[in-house]
C-alpha positions, 0 to 999 in steps of 0.5 A: 917609249921606244927602246932606243931611248936609254933610262938612267936607272931601272928599278927591277923586280919590285912591287909598285904600290899606289893607293888602290893596288899593288903591281909587280913591275919595273920602273925606268927613270930618266932625267929625274922622271919616271918614263915607264912602268912595266915589264920586259919590252915595255921598258927602255934599256938602262945605264944602271939597274937596282935590284928591288926583288922582294921590295915594294916601291912606294911614292916618297912620303910628303910630310907637310909639317916639319920644323927645321929650325933654321934660321935662329935655332940651328943648335936644334936642327938645320936644313942639312940635318933635317933633310938628311933625316927625311931621306932616311925616313923615305920622305922626299918632300917636306913643307917647313913651318915659319916659326923660326927666328926671325919668323917667315912673315915677309918676303925678306924672311922668306928669301932668307929661308930659301937661302938656308934651304939650299942645303936640302937634299929632299924637295921642299915647300915653305910656309909663310906666316899668317899673323895679326901684324902681317896680313898686308904681306900675304900677297907678296909672300905668295908672289915670292914663292910661299907654298902655303900659309900657317896660322897659329891659333894657339901658342907653341914653340916660338911664342908667336902671338895668335891672331884675332878672329878679325885678322884671321877673317881678313887673312882667309879672305886674301888666301881665298883669292890666292888659292893657297891652303892655310894650315892651322895650329887649331887650339884656342890660345885664350883658353890655354893661357888661362888654364895654364896660368891657373894650374901653374899658380896652384903648383901643378907642374907634373906631365899630365898637367899639360893635358889639363891646360889644353883639353880637347875643347880648345881644338873643338872650338878652334876647328869649328871657328876656322871651318866657319871662316873658311866656309864664308870666305872660300879659303882652303884650310888644313888642320894640323896635328889632330889629337882628339876625338872631339875635333873630328866632329867639326872636321867631318861636319865641315867636310859634309858642308863642302868646306875645302878642309883637309886634316892630318894626324901624327904617329905620336897621337896614334901610338901613344896615350896618357898612360905613357906620361909617367914613363916618358915624363917631359919627353912626351910634351908636344902641342897639342898634347898626346891624349887618352886611349879613346882619342888614339882609337878614334884617330885610327878610325878617322884615318881609315874612313878618310875623315883624317886625310893624311899622316904628317910628323910635326917634326920638332927637334930639341936637345935632350937637355931642353926636353928633360927640364923638370917642370912640364911647363919648362920642357920644350914641346915636340920631338923628331919624327920625319925619320921614324914616321914611315917605319912606325906606320909600316909597322902598323901595316904589318900589324893589319891596322891599315893596308899598304895602299891606305898608307900610300894614300895618306902619306903621298897621294892625299898630301900631293893633291891637297897642296897642289903637287899632283900629278908630279908628286905622290905617284909612280907613273910616267911623267911624275917625279921619280920620288920613290921609297924602296921599302923592305916590309920585313926589315926589323929595326929598333928606334934609337935616338943616338942613331937618328940623323936629326940634331934632336936626339931624343924621341918618345919612341926610344926602344920601339921595334919597327917592322918595315923600313925604306932601304933606298930613297930617291928624289927626282931619280937620284938616290939620296939614301941607299942601303940605309946609309946617306949618299954623299954629295946630295946636299943641295939636290932638293929644290922648292916645289913652287915651279910644279905647284898647281893649286886649283883655281881660287873660289872665293866667297862673299868677296863683295863683303871682304874688307878689301871690297869695303875699303875700295868702295869708300863711302856710299 
């Protein structure tokens, strides 16, 4: 680009990071896009310069697993507070889950969710629900702009009924033809319901009983079953909130067989374990549960090896009163995470558990590729959206619930000191967080990613044996 063209903003003096390297470079931004990365004459002049000397420029994190609770539960969170928390956490794109009230099960509910999201200050994707009673709605949801589907194989907040395996198979057949990814809460509902009922009947209601109700076999069975259905149909799947060593086995095996499956884990499964239940009580309750130290160790290994592809948060806010109910079965499941994920993971970088390049891969590059946002998102390069987290790797902060921007002001990481934080966040070239403060007037800046989403061409399998083909064929 010639120097006659003026950039809107130059990020000067920083280190640009991708999933393979770190390079000292300036970044020029115009009309929401990166137009040049380089030094000196390689860049156009800029109307404004932000000094990033001593800082690292990371592609903004893409969190494909958040719950912003609107409509229906706005005392817990809404699209303004949820995306403000994201911007403070260096997260520039979120994918929001369908277990709101009403759930996002049809075009009407999707339109309502899109209206709610007009307050967003970061970009977003929306999940459509895949359930027993809405298989016929999936194509319309995709046509109306759903960016992926969510299938609850196990129960969680909202108590949406888990679909039968028959309904899942038909849903996967439809999703395979559409090419959109299906994200899975991969726990087997019947096992959990049986065990929880038995434990409750015995009067066992202490925090560790939650693990007892949901042993890792619920995830092992569910991941294996979902992978088999995906292999048969050609559906693309994503395993959410991987919590156990056991489920890594069917996940890795499915990848070796060529199934298009990706997986995520969350900071709570990496940084907490069963020893924390006594200290945290019902605050730690999350679905699936935080498990044993051996599971945390296996998940770190799986992130480093690539068996687990990405980091997400399962950002699931509730009020402190809803989290602190006495019986573990009565405490709402989940906690905020979209604001604390990057500082916690950068702390792991500083501790040498992963490299900064590893972190960029798992927080930006791999989510962008898996959900069809690459090459517009997930990288700092000419032509890409200027979604950037400007990070101070030496900045020390202490996690405190009363300083979170989510309405869910309670966290199991209360009092944890972090090293490394996003000091500025840009979404399509606009600063939404600057100097660790929200920028005024950015509500509504976020937009849905449907216009840039480009999933690979669908590759359905065994389509001649799908229900649609059989029903269309009629009697022989």
